[in-house]
C-alpha positions, -999 to 999 in steps of 0.1 A, spaced: -417 419 191 -395 389 197 -405 361 221 -376 369 244 -387 405 248 -415 393 270 -405 389 307 -420 354 311 -401 341 281 -369 357 292 -372 344 328 -380 309 316 -350 310 293 -328 320 322 -342 293 345 -359 318 368 -396 314 362 -419 342 370 -441 337 400 -478 338 391 -506 347 416 -518 311 416 -483 298 424 -479 324 452 -512 313 468 -502 276 463 -468 283 479 -483 299 509 -507 269 513 -478 244 509 -456 263 535 -485 260 559 -488 223 553 -450 218 557 -451 237 590 -480 217 602 -463 184 593 -431 196 611 -450 204 643 -467 170 642 -434 153 635 -446 139 602 -422 156 578 -393 134 567 -365 136 542 -366 115 510 -339 93 525 -360 86 555 -390 80 533 -370 55 512 -358 37 543 -393 33 558 -418 10 542 -453 2 550 -482 20 567 -459 42 589 -443 58 558 -477 64 542 -488 84 572 -459 109 568 -451 136 543 -422 148 522 -417 181 504 -425 162 472 -458 148 485 -469 182 498 -459 199 465 -477 173 445 -509 175 465 -510 213 466 -502 215 429 -531 191 421 -555 210 443 -546 245 430 -538 237 394 -503 252 399 -468 241 388 -456 212 409 -419 216 399 -419 253 408 -436 246 442 -410 218 450 -381 241 441 -395 269 463 -401 245 492 -366 231 488 -352 267 491 -373 275 522 -367 241 539 -333 229 527 -331 202 555 -359 183 538 -346 188 502 -343 158 481 -306 165 473 -296 176 508 -278 206 493 -289 242 495 -309 253 465 -305 288 451 -335 311 456 -359 313 427 -375 346 433 -361 380 443 -395 393 456 -392 375 489 
């Protein structure tokens, strides 16, 4: 059996990583933290984070900071989390453009 006959190898080759159970749980946790930060008014875009400096900026969150923290806590893939969060919350994406969805199971 060739390596590309396996679904995980094929999806990684095509740039559409398969979503593991750990990543699914981590994504749910990250979405909860993003929603909480939005309600508290503490979620900002990378441009806003770059413009702010000092203690005020450190008390706020970006999609990257949430993805980094959740990935570290759950031992999941930070890049995958960040891409999924950027798809769900395009307004707070680092590029400001709409990302294409990663998974078809949502």
